[in-house]
Residue, then its C-alpha position, 0 to 999 in steps of 0.5 A: m490525507q485521511d481525508g482521501l481514505s474518508r471519501i472512500k468510506a474506511d472504517a475505523v480499523s483500516s482508518d488506524i491502519y492507513d494512519g499507520l501506513l501514512r506515518c510509515l511513508e514519513r520516510f520518503p522524501e516525496y510522494e502523492v496519494e491519489t484518491k480513485q473512487a474505491s481506492l488510494h494509489v501512492v505516487h512517485g512518478r507512478a503510482f507504486l502502491g494501492v490502499h483498498p480499505r475492506k470492512h476491518a482491514l486494508l487491503v494494499n498492493i505493493v508494485l515490485s519487480r518480483p513476487i513476493e515470496s512469503e506467508r503475508l501474500k493473498r496474491s500476486e500477479r505479473v502485470s509487465a514483464s518486469r513488474f508484479h501486483n503483491e496484494i497484502v491483507l493488513r489487519a492491524a497497523t502492528e502487521l506494518d513492520d520491518e517486512f512490511t516497510g522493507w516491501l514499501r521501501e523497495a516498489y519505491a525505489l522503482t519509481g521516480 
């Protein structure tokens, strides 16, 4: 799966964060990573996570039924009556903590 990230020109820092993100995703029974032109979509029935490499970071778009209320939130956008795109910038693999993995579990539960 790392190969998909290398195809969209990630640097070493964003690659390390992505490796940590893949370890977080191993907790889920099934999902696919789709390589787009400049990003990756993590899909379980539909996309629940968008991964966008940035210089020395990853911009992660988490699809939830609510806006995230956290200082970590860069932006939240309502995309339908029951879906929000919540953008989080990850600058280190240590930011893949319990709060972040909780959002992943919540997003995954909405799909499939």
